[in-house]
C-alpha positions, 0 to 999 in steps of 0.5 A, spaced: 631 914 420 633 921 423 640 923 425 641 923 433 647 925 437 650 924 444 651 929 449 656 928 455 653 932 461 658 933 466 655 936 473 658 939 478 663 935 483 660 932 489 665 930 494 671 931 490 667 926 485 665 927 478 660 923 474 659 923 467 652 923 464 650 920 457 644 923 454 641 920 447 638 926 443 634 924 437 633 929 431 626 931 432 627 932 440 628 938 443 635 938 446 634 938 454 637 944 458 640 943 465 642 948 470 649 948 474 645 945 480 641 940 477 642 933 475 638 929 469 633 925 472 635 917 473 630 912 473 628 908 479 629 901 479 623 897 481 627 890 481 628 887 488 634 886 492 637 880 494 639 881 502 641 875 506 639 870 501 632 872 500 629 877 495 626 884 498 622 889 494 622 896 494 627 897 500 633 901 501 636 897 507 640 892 504 644 891 510 641 886 514 643 883 521 644 876 521 644 875 528 638 869 530 631 872 532 633 879 530 630 883 524 634 889 523 636 892 517 640 898 515 642 902 509 649 903 510 654 898 513 657 903 518 650 903 521 649 895 521 656 895 524 654 899 530 648 895 531 652 888 531 655 891 537 649 890 541 649 883 540 657 882 541 657 887 547 663 891 544 663 898 547 669 901 544 668 908 545 670 910 552 670 916 556 677 919 558 674 922 565 670 917 568 671 910 564 664 909 561 664 906 555 659 906 549 656 903 543 657 909 538 661 915 538 655 919 538 653 917 545 660 918 547 660 925 545 653 926 548 656 923 555 662 928 555 657 934 555 655 931 562 662 933 564 662 940 562 659 946 566 652 948 565 654 955 562 657 952 556 650 950 554 648 954 548 641 954 548 638 958 554 631 958 557 627 965 555 622 965 561 624 970 567 627 967 573 629 961 569 637 960 568 636 953 565 640 952 559 640 946 554 644 943 549 639 941 544 633 945 541 628 938 543 630 939 550 629 946 550 622 946 547 620 940 552 622 945 558 618 951 555 612 946 554 613 944 562 613 952 563 606 952 559 603 947 564 604 941 559 602 934 562 604 929 556 604 923 561 597 921 562 595 915 566 592 909 562 588 906 568 581 906 567 577 912 570 583 915 572 584 922 569 591 924 572 596 927 567 603 929 569 609 933 566 614 928 568 615 921 566 617 919 573 611 922 576 607 918 572 611 912 575 610 914 582 603 915 581 602 908 578 606 904 584 602 908 589 595 909 587 594 903 582 599 898 585 599 894 592 603 898 598 610 897 597 610 897 590 616 900 587 616 904 580 619 899 575 615 893 575 616 887 572 611 885 566 612 878 566 606 874 567 605 871 574 611 876 577 610 881 582 617 884 583 618 891 582 625 895 583 627 902 584 631 903 578 630 901 570 637 897 571 635 893 576 629 891 572 633 889 566 637 885 570 631 881 573 628 880 567 633 875 565 631 871 570 624 869 566 629 867 560 628 860 559 634 859 555 639 863 559 644 858 560 646 852 557 651 846 558 657 847 555 660 840 557 662 836 551 657 830 552 651 835 552 654 839 546 654 832 542 647 830 544 641 832 539 637 836 543 640 842 547 638 843 554 637 850 557 636 852 564 633 859 566 637 860 572 645 859 574 643 854 580 639 850 575 645 849 571 650 848 577 645 842 579 645 839 572 653 839 572 653 836 579 648 830 577 650 829 570 657 831 570 660 830 577 667 832 578 671 826 577 679 824 578 682 822 572 689 819 575 690 812 574 690 810 581 683 813 583 679 809 578 674 815 576 673 817 584 667 822 584 667 829 588 662 833 591 665 840 588 670 842 583 674 845 590 674 838 593 677 835 586 682 841 586 685 839 593 685 832 591 689 833 585 694 837 589 695 831 593 697 827 586 702 833 584 705 833 591 706 825 591 709 825 584 714 831 587 716 826 593 717 820 589 722 824 585 726 826 591 726 819 594 729 817 587 734 822 588 736 820 595 736 813 593 742 815 588 746 819 593 745 813 598 744 819 603 740 817 610 733 818 609 729 823 614 723 820 618 717 821 613 711 825 617 704 823 615 702 826 609 709 828 606 713 834 607 711 837 600 706 842 600 706 844 608 705 852 606 701 854 613 706 855 618 704 857 625 706 864 627 706 863 635 713 865 638 717 858 639 713 854 635 716 851 628 710 847 626 707 847 619 701 844 616 698 842 609 692 846 610 689 852 613 684 848 617 689 844 620 693 850 622 687 853 626 686 846 629 693 846 632 692 853 634 686 852 638 688 846 641 695 847 643 696 855 644 688 856 646 687 850 650 680 848 647 678 841 649 671 840 644 671 833 645 667 831 651 667 823 653 659 821 653 660 816 659 656 818 665 661 820 671 667 821 666 667 828 663 674 828 660 675 832 655 680 832 649 682 836 643 682 831 638 677 826 636 682 821 635 684 821 642 676 821 644 676 815 640 682 812 643 679 813 650 672 810 649 676 804 646 679 803 653 672 804 656 669 798 652 675 794 654 674 795 661 667 794 661 668 787 657 673 785 662 669 786 668 664 780 666 663 775 661 656 778 660 659 784 657 662 780 651 655 778 649 653 785 649 653 790 643 659 794 643 658 802 643 657 805 636 662 809 634 659 815 630 659 822 630 652 822 633 655 818 639 661 822 640 659 829 639 651 829 639 651 832 646 656 837 645 652 839 638 645 839 642 648 844 647 651 848 642 644 849 638 641 852 645 647 857 646 648 860 639 643 864 635 641 859 630 634 856 627 632 849 626 629 846 619 622 847 619 621 840 616 616 836 615 612 842 617 615 846 611 609 849 609 610 854 614 614 858 608 608 859 604 605 855 598 610 852 593 607 848 587 614 846 584 616 842 590 615 835 589 616 833 597 610 830 600 612 830 608 607 827 613 606 829 620 608 823 623 615 824 620 621 826 625 623 833 625 629 835 622 635 836 626 639 841 622 640 848 624 642 854 620 644 861 620 643 863 613 637 863 609 641 861 603 643 855 607 636 853 609 634 853 601 640 849 599 638 844 605 631 843 603 632 842 596 638 837 597 636 833 603 628 833 603 627 835 595 623 841 597 624 847 592 622 854 596 622 861 593 628 865 595 623 871 598 619 866 602 625 863 605 628 870 607 621 873 610 620 867 614 628 867 617 627 874 618 620 873 622 623 868 626 629 872 628 625 878 630 620 873 634 627 870 638 629 877 639 623 879 642 623 873 647 630 875 649 628 882 651 
């Protein structure tokens, strides 16, 4: 066997690192020679790489995103780290001038240029009478092509030969020529959706509405279930929370009392806290054997709303109670009117009206024995304030609920209500389209589109103003 030798080749240093190459020479083989800038060829490996638990052949992108539904892969871990910020929402690079934040440092550097004057841009347009300057050669070349009459943005509609130099010109052409009147440049491409917007940001915000898995319930009961339920809108999720997980008081004395909203539950829990404080105060008085003050209704703790009228020392536990006190005591309002014919007395508080009506009933029952057998007047809110409510409806600019003729709002295939013509008209009145939508859904089980309700309310208000004029 012929003799062989091993030669150590030391190539020039790259980035401060020197790598040694060992080459085996046979006696019969000519000795290879390398220049100062060339490295001996290295055989490429065709073995597949193990990326996130799977073998991938013939690829340099070994760093793959592990986010669900994302198939992005990168050749450097730094690129993968930048990409993962798009999923987490982290934007660590912040502009010191305007506080805008970005995912990548290169994006921040590009943005900082927008705060510099145009004279700092190194590349100037060579066309006569044009003073435009640019940061990159790509933007300069696109600008020069615009001078030369280039129109790269071609309309893709059938039998339309139009072409434009700017993309926004093409968008304007599509929404004015090939779309219904009133269409804005950025149109939603979701099937069955005709919404359009003036900016791309508004379109991206709107596109989230079509995501059927946008919201999910975070309640412990739903998380423990085998099937996870998703909701496309925040309103649908809140409706689920109110029906499946209503706000419940866990105090031992309440026996699981349920409330309509979290606000009502918090107000109720505040009462428990105040009662506990008052119990501690009573215990202290019992130990000191001091005479107690006469306790007011509702207790003494939590009376944070004080009347600011000079000479008035009243304090209350809620803003509503303070407002009622101010209207009745200092402004002289008497909104509760006796409904009995020929009486006409007015009262500031409802309980005073109820006491007055009780006297009417006592007088009528004592006048004859027949009155004892007659049914007593029903003491409900409709009897007490019904007349006044009807007068207020005529006096103020409010609109009536269209039920059962809710079809005037437009066809709504998602509604499950089947109103009949002989059903009595709904006496609910409102001043906002939002209140009407919530009322139709909760009371009449009618789900109406937001845009349809808003359009109907605007039309009714315009027609009422025209009649008044």
